[in-house]
Structure formats: C-alpha cells, structure tokens
C-alpha positions as CSV (number, residue, x, y, z in Angstrom):
1,M,32.7,-39.2,10.7
2,G,29.4,-38.6,12.5
3,R,26.1,-38.8,10.8
4,V,24.6,-35.5,9.7
5,R,21.1,-35.1,11.0
6,S,18.6,-34.2,8.3
7,R,16.2,-31.3,8.8
8,Y,12.8,-31.5,7.2
9,P,10.5,-28.5,6.6
10,R,7.4,-28.3,8.7
11,E,5.2,-28.6,5.5
12,F,7.0,-31.8,4.6
13,K,6.3,-33.4,8.0
14,I,2.7,-32.4,7.9
15,E,2.3,-33.9,4.4
16,V,3.9,-37.2,5.4
17,V,1.6,-37.5,8.4
18,R,-1.4,-36.5,6.3
19,R,-0.6,-39.3,3.7
20,I,-0.5,-41.9,6.5
21,E,-3.6,-40.7,8.3
22,S,-5.7,-40.5,5.1
23,G,-5.0,-44.2,4.5
24,E,-3.4,-43.3,1.2
25,K,-0.3,-45.2,2.3
26,S,0.8,-47.2,5.4
27,L,3.5,-45.9,7.7
28,S,6.0,-48.5,6.3
29,E,5.2,-47.7,2.7
30,V,5.7,-43.9,3.2
31,C,8.9,-44.5,5.1
32,R,10.2,-46.8,2.4
33,E,9.3,-44.4,-0.5
34,L,10.8,-41.4,1.1
35,N,13.7,-43.2,2.7
36,L,12.7,-42.0,6.2
37,D,13.3,-43.6,9.5
38,R,10.1,-45.0,10.9
39,A,10.9,-43.6,14.4
40,Y,11.0,-40.0,12.9
41,V,7.7,-40.4,11.2
42,S,6.1,-41.9,14.3
43,R,7.4,-39.0,16.4
44,W,6.0,-36.5,13.8
45,K,2.6,-38.2,13.9
46,A,2.5,-38.1,17.7
47,E,3.6,-34.4,17.8
48,L,1.1,-33.3,15.2
49,S,-1.8,-35.1,16.9
50,K,-0.8,-33.7,20.3
51,K,0.1,-30.1,19.3
52,G,-1.9,-29.5,16.1
53,E,-1.0,-26.2,14.4
54,K,1.7,-25.5,16.9
55,A,3.6,-28.7,15.9
56,F,7.1,-28.4,14.4
57,P,8.0,-24.8,15.3
58,N,11.0,-23.6,13.4
59,K,12.9,-21.8,16.1
60,R,16.1,-21.3,14.1
61,R,14.5,-19.2,11.4
62,E,12.3,-17.2,13.8
63,E,15.1,-16.0,16.0
64,P,17.0,-14.1,13.3
65,L,13.7,-12.7,12.0
66,N,12.8,-11.4,15.5
67,S,16.1,-9.8,16.1
68,E,16.1,-8.3,12.6
69,A,12.6,-6.9,13.2
70,A,13.7,-5.4,16.5
71,A,16.6,-3.7,14.8
72,L,14.4,-2.4,12.1
73,R,11.9,-1.0,14.6
74,K,14.7,0.7,16.4
75,E,16.0,2.2,13.1
76,I,12.4,3.4,12.3
77,E,12.2,5.2,15.7
78,R,15.5,6.9,15.1
79,L,14.5,8.0,11.6
80,K,11.2,9.4,12.9
81,E,13.1,11.5,15.5
82,E,15.5,12.8,12.9
83,N,12.5,13.6,10.6
84,E,10.8,15.6,13.4
85,I,14.1,17.5,14.0
86,L,14.4,18.3,10.3
87,K,10.8,19.5,10.1
88,K,11.3,21.9,13.1
89,A,14.5,23.2,11.6
90,A,12.9,23.7,8.2
91,A,10.0,25.6,9.9
92,Y,12.5,27.7,11.9
93,F,14.6,28.7,8.8
94,A,11.5,29.4,6.7
95,K,10.3,31.7,9.4
96,E,13.7,33.5,9.4
97,L,13.6,34.1,5.7
98,R,10.3,36.0,5.9
C-alpha cells in the first residue's frame, strides 16, 4: 500500500516555524518531538519567510465555500425578486378590496 500523505493545518505549520525561529527549539528537536519530516519543516519555514501571511493557503476548503456562497447569493436574488412580486400583488389586491 502507498503511504498516506498527512495534511497539517496552517496554524500548526506557523506554530512549528515560530518555535524554531524563536530559538525555543532547534529544527531537529521540533521534528523529533512532533514526528515530522525535516524536509517538510524546512519547506514550511522557507514558504513562510517568502510569502508571509499568504503562506499555506487552504485551497480545498475555500473552493466549496466560494461555490456555496455563490449559490446562496443566487438564492437571495431569487427570493428578493419573489418578494417584490408578492408586494406588488398584495398592493394590487388591497386596492381591489377598497
């Protein structure tokens, strides 16, 4: 069987790099404690120093949220249109009753 690739949250990666950069622990110590591959952590450190706040984007989670938001916006527009039609109909029938 193939090896399953682990996914680590953005916050976890930032915290690991912060611990190394603060001098709290060395790269080797952190990797040993957390059972992480040294190459991963080195890559995280390089990406964070290069990209800053834009490092480690979580594309998989953003895509469903964006598509869901678009669907909700479309539903809101439809409901607004229906609401306007109902208001006009209510005004029309209220006028007829007088």
